[in-house]
Each structure stands twice: as C-alpha cells, then as structure tokens.
N, C-alpha and C positions, 0 to 999 in steps of 0.2 A: 651477426653476433658471433664472437669468438667463444667456442665451447672450451671450458677449462676442465681438463681431465687429470685426476690424481691417480698415479700408478704407485701401488704399494707392494714392494717385493724386495727381499734381501739379496737377490741376484743382481750384482752391479752391472753385468753385461746387458741386462734387459733394457736399461735406459738407452744404451747406444743403439741397440737394435730398433727400438721404437722410434728414436729420433731419425734413424736412417730410413725406415719404412715410410714414415709420415712426413718426410722433409718437405714435400710439395705442399701439403695441407698446413704445415707449420709456417712455411714461407708466405703462403697466401693468406695467413691470418684466419684459417678455418678452425684449427685446433691449437690449443696451448697446453702442453703437458707439464705437470708438476710431479716430482718424484719424492718418495719417502721409503726408508729401508725397513720400517716395521710399523705396527699399529700406533705406537706412541708418537712417532714422528708424524704419522698421518693425521692424528688428532690435532697436533700443533699446526699443521698446514691448513686444516679445515678452519681453525679459529682465525689464522692469519688471513686466509683467502676465502671468505664465505661465498664467493661466486663460483666455487667449484661445483659442477653439476653431475659429474660421473666419477666413480671410484672403481678402478680396476685393482683388485687386491688378491694376493696369494693367501693361502690359509696358514701354512706352517712357516712361522717367522719367529725370531727371538723377541723377547720383552713383551710384546703383545701380538697374539696371532690374529688371523683374519676373522675368525668367528667372534672373538671378543670385540674387535673393531666394529663389526657389524652391529653388535648390541649397543655400542657407544654411539654409533651413527644414528640408530633408531631414536636415541634420546634427543637428537636435534629436532625431531618432529618436522622434518622438511620433506614433504612428499615429492618434491621435484629434484631431490638428490638421490641418484640411483647407484646401487652397488652391483658390480659384476664380479663374480668369484672366478679366480684363475687358479686351478690346482691340477695335480696329477690325475690321470684317468682312474688309477687304482684307489684314489681317495674319495670314492663316491659317497661313502657314509657321511663324511664331513661336508661334501657338496650338498647332499640332501638336507643336512642340518642347516646349512647356510640358506638354502631356499626356503625352508620352514621359518627361518628368522627374518625373512623379508628381502633376501637378495633378488634383484631383478632378473638376472640371467647368470650363466656360467660358461667358462671356456676351460678346455683341458690342455695340459702341457704334454708334449712340447707345443707351443702356441703356433697355430696356423694364422699367419698375419692377414691373409685374405678374410678368413672367418672373423678375426679380430676387428677388421675394418667394417665388415657388415654389421657386427654386433654393436660397435660404437655408433654407427649411423642409425641403427634401429633404436638404440637407447636415446640418442639425441632427439629423434622424432617423438618418442614417448615423453621425454622431458619437455619438449616444446608444447605438446598437447596439454600437459599438466600445468605449465606456466600460463597458457591461455585460459585454462579452466579456473586457475587461481585468480587471474586478473578479472575474469567475468564474475567470479564469486565476490571479489572485493567490490566490484561495481554494484552488484545486487545488494550487498550489505549496505553500501553507501546510499543506494536508492531507498532501501527499506528505512534507514535512519532518517533520511529526508522526509519520507512519507509519514513517519511517526511524528516528526516535528510539525509537518503540515497538518496532520490530524489534530494535534494538540492546539495549534493556532486556530484551526477551524472551530473546534469545540469551545475554545475560549471566547469566540465572538458570539456564540449562541447563548441566550439566557440560561442560567443554570441554578439560580437561587430562587427557591419557591417556599412560601408565597413571595412574589416579587415586591408587592406593595402592602405590607401587613397593616398599615394604617388606613388603607382604603377598604372599607367594609361593603361598598356598593357592588363590588365584583371580585372575582378571582379568576386567574388564568394559569394554564399549565401546558407545556409543550414538550415534545420528545422527538429526537431524530436519531436514526441509526443508519450509517452509510453501508452501501453494498460492497464498497471497497474500502481501502484505508481512509480515503477521504471521499466526500460525496458532493452532490450538487443541490441537495435539498437545503432549505433553511426556514426558520421561523423567527419571529422577533416581535417585540411589543415595547411600547414606551409611552410615558405620559407626555402629551403635547402641552397640556396645562393642567390646572387643578380639576378640570371638569371633562377632559377628553382623553381617551385611551386609544392610541394607534396600535393596530396589530396586523401582522402580515405572515403569509406562508408562500413560499416560492419553490419552484422545481426547475432546475437548469437542465437543458438537453445534454446528453452525454454523461460520462462517468469519469472518475479519477481526478487527476491533478488539474487538467484544463477546466473541468466543470467546477471544481472547488474554488479556483481563482475567479471564475465568472460569478460563482455564487457569492463570494466575499464582496466583489464589486457591486453586484445587484443589491445585496442586503444593505451595504453602506450607503448607496445612492438613495434607496427608498427611505431609510432611517433619517438621513440628513435632510431630505426633502420633506418628509413627513413631520419632522420636528419644527419646521417653519409654519406648520398649520395649514398647508395647502390642501384643498379638497382632494379626495382620493383620485378622481379622474385626472386632475392636473398633475398630481404627484406621479402617476404612472406615465403620463405623456412626457413629462420632463425626463424621468429615468429612462424611458424608451429611447428618446432622441440621443441621449448620451451613450447608452449601450449600443445602439446601432452604429454610431460614429466610431466607437472604440473597438467594436468586435472585429476580430481578424480571422475568425474561424467559423463564421456562420452559425454561431451558437445563439440560443434564445432561452428565455425563461418565462414560465407561466407564473403569474402572481395574483393572489387575492389580497387586496389591502382594504381594511376597514377602520372606521373611527367610531368608537362608542361614546356617546354623550352619557356620562354616568348619572346625570340628573334626571334624564327622561327615558333612558333605555333605547333611544333611537340610534341605529347604526347606519352610517353612510358608508358606501363601499364602491369599489370599482374592481372589475374582474378582467384580468388580462389572460384569457385563455385557460384559466385554472379549473380544477374539478368543482362541481357543484357542492356547496356546503350542506351540512345536515343540522337540523335543530331538534333538540329534545324539549318539547313543551313542558310547562310546569304541571300538566296533568298526566305526563308520562308518555304521550304519543311521540313518535319519531317520524320526521318527515325529511325527505330529500328536497331541498329548496330548489326553485327554478329562478336563477338570477341571470340577467343579461351578461353576455360574455363578449369581450372584444378580442383583438389580435394579441398574441403573445408578444412579449417585449424583446426587442433586438432584431426584428425582421425588417420593418419599414419605419422610417423616421417621421412619417406624417400620419401615423395612426391616431384616430380620434377615440378616446376612451369615455365610456358613459359612467355617470355616478347614479347609483340606485340607493334605496334606503328601505329599512324595515324597522319595526319596533319590537324590542324584547320586553317580555313581561317578567315580573319578579319570579325567579326560579327557572327561567328558560336557560338552556345550555346550547351554545353555538359551537359546532365542530367543523374544523378545517383539516384537510389531509392532502397527501400527494398520491399520485397514481401508483406508487409503490405499495399502497394498501390495497386498492381495488383491483390492480392488475397483477397481484402476486399469483403465481401458479402453484398447483399441487402436482404430485407425481402422476396424476391422471390427465395432466395438461388442461385442467379446469381453472378458470379465473376465480379469484376471491369474490369479486363483483360488488357493485353498490347494494344489491339486494341483501347479500350476506352481511355487509356493514350495517345496514338498517336493522337486521335481525339481531346482530350482536349488541347493538345499542339499546334495544328494547329491554326493559326491565332494569335499566341502569339509572333510573331517575333518582334513586335514593343514595347512589354512590357519589363520593366527591369527585372532582374533575380529574385528579391524578389517577384515581382508580379507574375512571372511564377510559382514559388514554391507555393505561396499562392493559385493560381488558381488550381493547381493540388490537394493540400490538401483539399481545400474547395469542389472540385468536388467529392473527395473520401468521405468526410463527408456527402454531399448531397445524393450521391449514396447509402450509407449504413445507411441512416437516419432510426431511430427506431430499429437499430440492434446494440447491444453492440459491442464496438471495441474489437476485439480478438487478434490483433497483433499490434506491434509498427509500426508507420508510419514515414518514413524518406525520405527526398528528398534533393538533393544537385545540384545546378546549377552553371556552370562555363561559362563565356563568354570571348572570346578572342577578344581583340580590335585591 
C-alpha cells in the first residue's frame, strides 16, 4: 500500500529536499508526498485526497498555522490520520501545545532526514495497526448486527402470545426462554393438532451461539411440521431424528420431550429423546419429579427406536418441562441448582397461575446464580389441565 504523506510548510525548498531524500521510496511506490504551503491549503488537500494518512506540518505559517490546522484535523475524527509537528527547537512551548492537542510526534528544525525517515516509518506502523483495529471493529459491529437479527428471527419463531388459545378453557400453557448468548439452542413450542389434541415440545441443542440457533430452528420446524400431521410422539421423534442425522454436519444433537395432550380426557402421550425428567404439580399441591422412559437424543444415530409412554392429568394438575440450563445453573460456590431445588421452588405454587410459576422458577435460578455469568440457555414450559 502506498502511504500518502502531506507536507505542510511555507519553506519552498523543503519540497525539493524531501523529494531528493526519498526519491527511492517515491520511485518504488512506497511513499507519495503531497505538499501545501499553509494550513488552509492543507485542509483543501485533505478534502481532495482523503487517503492521506500522515501530515508533517510546520507550526509558524501564514494564513493558518500548524496549531490551528491540528484543531481542524481533529474535527475529521479519523484516528488513522496522524499529525507530526515539525518546528524549531526553541519553539518547545508550541510543540508542547501541539502534543496536548493530539499530535502523534514531533521533529525539530533543522530537520534530520534520517530521523524524519525513522519517524515516518514508525508513524506508518502505528497507522497500519489502527487500520487493522478499525477493520476488526467494523467486522465485530457487523457480526453484532447479524447476531441481533438472528436473535430477533429466533425469538420470532417461538410462541410469544399468551394465552395462545383463549377460546380453549380445558387447558392453558406458558413458556419462556432466555439465551446464554445473543442466540441460543433451547426452544419450546406448542400447537393444536386438531380440535381435541394439543402438541407441546421442549428441546435443548448441544452447543451455543449461531450453530446451535440454526440447529434449533431446524429441529423445532421438523417436529412442528411432523407433529401437525398427527403422528404419534415416538414416530414424530424418529422421523425428525433421521432427518437431523442426515443433515447434521457438525455432530450436533438435540434433546427433546414431545407430548400430545388429549384435552377431552387429560391423557398425555409422550416420547422423550434424552431430555430432562418432567415435574408435575398435582391438584393437591404435591410436587413430583416424574420418571419417564428416555431414549437417545436426536441427531446421533438414524436408526434409534423411540418409545411412546402415557399418563393421565387430573383437573388442576400442572405439568412442567425445562432444560438443563435450570437444574445445572451454578452459583458462585460452584454448586448446582439441582432437581431438588427445583422441586422445592415449585412447592407452594399450586395457587399461582402458570406464568407466575414459570417466572418463579426463572427468578429463583437467576437469584441462585447471581454474580455468575449465565453459561446455558434457560427454558421452562408449564401446562395446566383444567
């Protein structure tokens, strides 16, 4: 890259001296010198040639001196444009003022051209580092913008309107997800298969960040599309597993609990693909960690056989699903939140509505892991049968 250097001085013979001293660098395309006789001319050159990276300027000049030029250059707000002051040794007060105003370096007259060459090369190195930093900053800003868009897209595909089915009085459902990073790998979903059946699912993708978010979106879409066909839970997971295994290129997997509630009877058919054991709050207020059969996570082997189990909800029972971001949250003493604490947190919540129950769990996890950065996505889904 040719470095363009603006020399600002009212001594006309300086131009000839510089061209003579740096003729080799000029000939080989290393340096390109531009000259101006005062600060006003220099500003015009800067506007005409915005790729100038170094300014070598005298202080005492007609029309606009070097100190005023320095103030004007600061208004460009270009951190990779560096100013080197060149002035008489006896003018140290002005040189000090220039340094306080942001000059990068200074040289004294009469100019030592060896020193000038060293100063130019040092300044070029600094400019190069600044350019690199600015480029990296732009990349980070671009990545952050993309992550914000990805987060908005991810949140858009999760249910966010509650109550989701206000005309259905037989049940209510509420879910919440907060990602450990800008985007996450947890998801929850629910949908009416027909007038009498509600499908609901919670999943947790291995890994974090953008790859997990993409895998999460694919997993959620597959299960929803398959579930809406009315397939039994085990068949739904088996079908989604085969597709995920064939499409996965990074050895990612997802744990999934998928259930179907018959709103006429309270019977829930489910299949568990390596997910956490659910919790049920009985209508008498007791809280139990359920023990349900668990098969292989989705996305590892394409011939996994999934089991379908079932249980019956009574009127007033509340069914809770969650991801391991809840039970495996750590506090500053390196202790796990644990399933036992989750059970204790849910005790006494029988009279709360399901959104309050979910909020209670999430708030308790936050309080437990206070002062410790969140390392995993946190998701909770609650279903009450009326």
